[in-house]
N, C-alpha and C positions, 0 to 999 in steps of 0.2 A: 279687691287689692293685690292680695298674695299669689296668683296665679303670674300676674305681669310679672311681680319681683321675680319670680322665680325663673321665667323666661326671659329677662335680663340677665339672671346669673350664668340660665346655661350660655346664652351666646357669648357672653365673655369668656367663660370657661373653653367654650371652641373655639376662639377665637385664639385663644393662649396656648390649646393643642396643637391649632394649624400652625402656629409662629414657632412651634418647638418641631415640627418636623419639616420646615423651609430651612429652619438655622443646620438640622442635620444633613438636610440633602446637599445645603452649598457645604459644608465641610466635608463632606462624602466628594463632590465633583471635586474639591480640590488636592483631595487627598489621591483622587485617581489619574487628575490630570498633574499635578505638581503647581497648576494655577488654576483660573478661572474657564469654567466652559468653553469661553470663546478660544481658548491656547490649544483646541483642536482643528480648529480653523484657521489660524494665523499663517499667512502667505507662505512665509518660508517650510511650513512641515511636510506638504504635500512635495515642494519639489527634493527635498532629501530624500522622502521616502523613494523619489522615482529614481534619484541618483543613485542611492545606496542599492535598488533592484536591480539598475542598468551594471554595477560593479559587480553583481554575483551572477551577471550573462540574465537575466529575467530582463522582459520585455514590458514592462507594467507602465501605461500611461497615467497620465494625470485624473483623465477622466474617470479610471477604475478605481485609484488612488480615494480620489474624492469622494465615489461612491459608496466606498468601503468602510471610511473615515466616518458618514454621515448615518452609515446603517449602524454601525458600532458603539456612537458615540452614547445614547441612551442604555444600550447593554451594559457596558462598561461601568455606568452609575446603579445602573440595578444590581449589577453580580455585587458591586463594594457595599450593596443599601444592606444585602442579604448577610454582611458580616456585621453587624450591628450588635451591641450587644443583647442575648436573649431576654434578659431582665428589664430593659429599653423598650422592647418591644411589645412585651407584656405587662408594663407603665402604661405605655400609649391605648394598647387595647381595653386594658381596664377601665382608660377614663372615659373610652368613647362608649364602651359598655354602660356606663354609668349613666351617660348623657340619652343611652337610645332607650332606659328604661323609663328614665323623667320623659325624655322628648320622644315619640316614635318618627318624629320626621328627620332625625337625625341618619338617617338609613343612605343620604345621599352622601354625608360626609366621611361614613364608614367605609362605602364602598371605595371610595377617594384612596383611602389609608390603606384599604386591601390591595388596590392595584398598585398602589406606593411599593409596597413590601412583597409583592409577588415575587416568585424565582422565574426568572427565564432565562431557556436555555442558550449557556451561552458559547459562541460557537467559537472553535478552536484555531482560527484561519491563522497562518502565521501574520497577515499583516495588522490583526489586531496586535499581537503585542508588540509589533514594532512602533504603532502609535503610544503607546503607553510608555517604554524605554524611551522612544526618542522625546517623550515629554518630561522625562525623567533626566534626559539630557546624558544618557548611559546607554547608549546604543552603539554597540561594536561590532564587527564581520564576525566574530568570533562566537557572540552570544546572537547574532540572527541565523550562521549554521547550526548552532545547538536547537533555536526556536523551531527551524525548519524538520529537524532532523524529528523534535518530539511532536510535531504536526503528521510528519508523514507517518510514522507510525501509529497514529493514530486513524489516519486517513486510508492505508493499503494494508492487506492482508498479512502481506509477506516482509513487513517493515522489517524485522531480525534480521533477514539476509541482505540487509543494509547497514554498512556500517557509517558513521556520522560522516567521517570526513567524503565520502561518495556521495551524497544527497548534492553535493553541485555538480553533480556530473550526470544527474536526470535531464534530459536536454529536454523535455516539456513540463518540467515543476512548473511554469506558470499555470497549467493546467490545475494545480492543487491549492493554488490562491483564489481561483475563482469558485463562488458559490453555487454554481449552476456548470460545471464542468462536463464536458461529453470527452469522454475519452474516445480513442482506438480498439478495434476489438482484437489487434493484431498490430505486429510488423509493418505486413504489407500493405492495412490501411493508412500508419501514418506515412510509409512510404509517398502513398499517392496524395497525403495533404501535403508534402513537400518537406518532409523528413528527412534527409539523404545522410546523416551521418552514421556511423555504427555508434554504440554505444548505449545507453540505460532508458528507459522512456516506462512510462506510466501505461496501463492499458487496462481494459475491462471487459470481459469476455462476455460474453450473454449465456445464459437470461439475465437480465442487471439486476432484479430483485431478489437473484440468489449468490451473482458473485460479488464478491465487493473488486476495486482497482486492487492491481497488483504491479509494482517493478517486475520489470522484465528487460534482459538482454538482447539487441536486435542487431542483427547483421543486417546491414544495408547496402555492403558494396563486393558481398561474395556472388561469384558468378556473371551470367549478363544483366539478370536483372537487380538481384536484389530481394529486401522483404523478408528475409528469414527470422523466424520468433525462436530463438535459444531456447531448450529448454535442459539442456542438460550440459557438463564440459567436466570432463576429468583429466588428472594429469599423473603421468607414472609417477610414484612414490608423494601422492599427495598428500598433504596434514591432514585431511578429514580421513575420518575411520570408515566410515559407508556402511560399518556394522551397524545401520539404526533399527529402529522398531518401525513399526507398522505406519505410526500415528505419523514418524519422523517423515516417513516417505509420503505419507497422504498431503503434507500439506508445505514440503521442501526443507531446506536445510542448506548450509552452505553462505559461501560467500558471492553474491550476485554478479560480482565482476573477476572472480575467478571461478575455483571449482566450486559446483553446487548441485543442486537436482529440483527444479523446481517445484513438485508437487504432484501426485499425481490426480488429486483432484482438480487442481488447475490445469492438467492436461485434457483430464476430461472432459470440462468445459471448454476449453482451448478448442480440441477436435471435434465436438460434437454441432459448433456452431456452424460449419462449413463443412467441405470433404478438402482434406490435407494431405499432401506427403510429405514423408520425412527425407531427411539425409544427412549418415553418419561421416562424417571427414574425420579421415585418422590419420597421424604422421605415424613413420616407423623411422626410427634413427638406426643405423648399423655403419658402424666402422668409420664414423663421423659423417655420414651419408644421410639426406633427411629426403626421405620420400613420402608422399602425402596422396592417399585417394579414396573413396569414397562408395559406400553404399546406398543406395536409393529404391525408397519402396514407393511406389504412385499413390499407396490408400496407406493412412496412419489415424488410428484411431481406436482410444480409450473407452472403455464400456465404464458406465458408474462402481461405485463401493460395491454395489451388491454383487455384481459380478467380479468384486477381487481385482476389479479396472483391468477386466481382459482385454489383451492386444489384439487389434484387427489389424492385418497387411495383406497390401495389395503385392503387384507385379513387383520383379528388383531388375534394377539396372544399373551399372555402375562396375569401376573397375577392382573390388575392392574384397568381390567375392558374396555371395548370399550365405549369413551364417545365423540369419532368423527363421526360414522357410525351408529347409532342407533336411533331405532325408537323413543327415548326420545329429540335426539341431533343430524339430518342429517347434517353435513356438508360438506358431500364429494362431490367433484365437486360444490363449491360455494364459490361466491369471497370474497376476503377481505373486511373488514369495516374500515374505520377511523372516527375519528370525523369530520373531514373534507370531506370527502367522503362517504355516507350511500351507502352501495349496500346492506344492506340484505333486507331479507321481511320482516322486522314490521314496521309498520306505525314510529316506535318508532325509534329514531338513538340507535343501539344496542350499537355501540362502545364507544357514550357519554355517555350514561347510565350506562354502566359499567365502564369508564375510561381508556381504552386502545384500541387499533386495534387488530383485530382477528374476524374468519371467523364465522360468526354469521349464523343462519336459522333465530331464531325468539328471542325477549326477553322474558324470563321466569318472570311471572308477581312477583316473590318473588324477592329479593333485590339481588340474587348471580345467575350468571349463571350457566347452567349445567356441562359447562368445558370452560375454560380458563385460559391461561398462562401468561397475561400480564396485571395484574393489580398492584396496588402498595402494596394495603394492603391484599389481600388476593388472593389464589392460588387455583383454584377449580379444580378437577378431581370428579365429582361427587359419582360415583362409587366405587374411594377408599379413597379421603379425601375431604374433605369441605375446608379445610384451610391446603394445603401441607407447609411443612417447606423449600421445594428444589424443585427446579424442574432444568431438563436439556433435551433441543430435541436437538438431533445428527443424521445423519443420514450416511451410507457406501453402498457400491453396495452390491446390491444382490447376486450375485455371491458367498461373503464372507458370506456364510451362517455358524450360531454357535449352538448347539444345548442346550448351557444352557440359 
């Protein structure tokens, strides 16, 4: 009769532990939602999130929100479970362990507890944070902007180039909220998808297994077709120093809506997936008059880092003059140089001498380079302007031909 009494005691003890776990689970659920679990499914929650999204320019449907809320409900609870005090977990684990020694059949219950305390990968989507904050009834537009910004920096490679107040300006921001977002490869593809506004977008060049999404500036209205992907922008007397390291030029720097350099690594990914042409648009201001011109190369491609991002150029056309593949300055098929990685053909370090990374043949004896778009004080394109007011480098597929 003794074994029967022992079994009865084990069953009673197991029931007590199970009750303890369930009570802890209820407390956690209430702490997550601010009320019962069903609070996540109350009718007002979904419409409020949709309304909030619309106020921020996001086209988020009720079905999308309902699906995401349901997907994240259990994840939120599990996330909170892992914050239980360590000694509490050890106490429960110890009780289960002693039961298993007395009665091996307790493995099923042990597996249940193990599953309950497992740590799931927490999906850092903005909508999840929205649900938490709404449940606490403390959600504001400022909080929304902050959370989106944090989420953006987790999801895109060049998030540091986007200021927090600029997040709301990303036109396809809704893609960041989707669990299985499919990004366009460049601004031309975005244009074909129906995006016609100039501004910030998220794209992801191929190969997808190597390239993370990046924020890019698209010019959809320039010339007859639009669809240009902006790689570089500079303004005379820029706030940027431009005299940056190799790593900075590799991954990009600056303000994505202002003066910036998107990064040689991303230029390499972008220009390797298709054949691209490049257009350099520059403004010259003299005696109060502004004149604009451009230089276009029907092939523009960068090699990978092992080639020091060697630049390949095609035939020139335009009104600003050829300053990159001419007798005076032949940089076609030459590597990129920076102040800490001198790859030019001159005994001097041209990048250090002129205060910025660029593709150099040699350093001219005069104080200014023949062509260089990455200087703080001056922007040089000698055939057109010795000190350009503004310059933009942008690319699009060669199939997009425009006669203007």
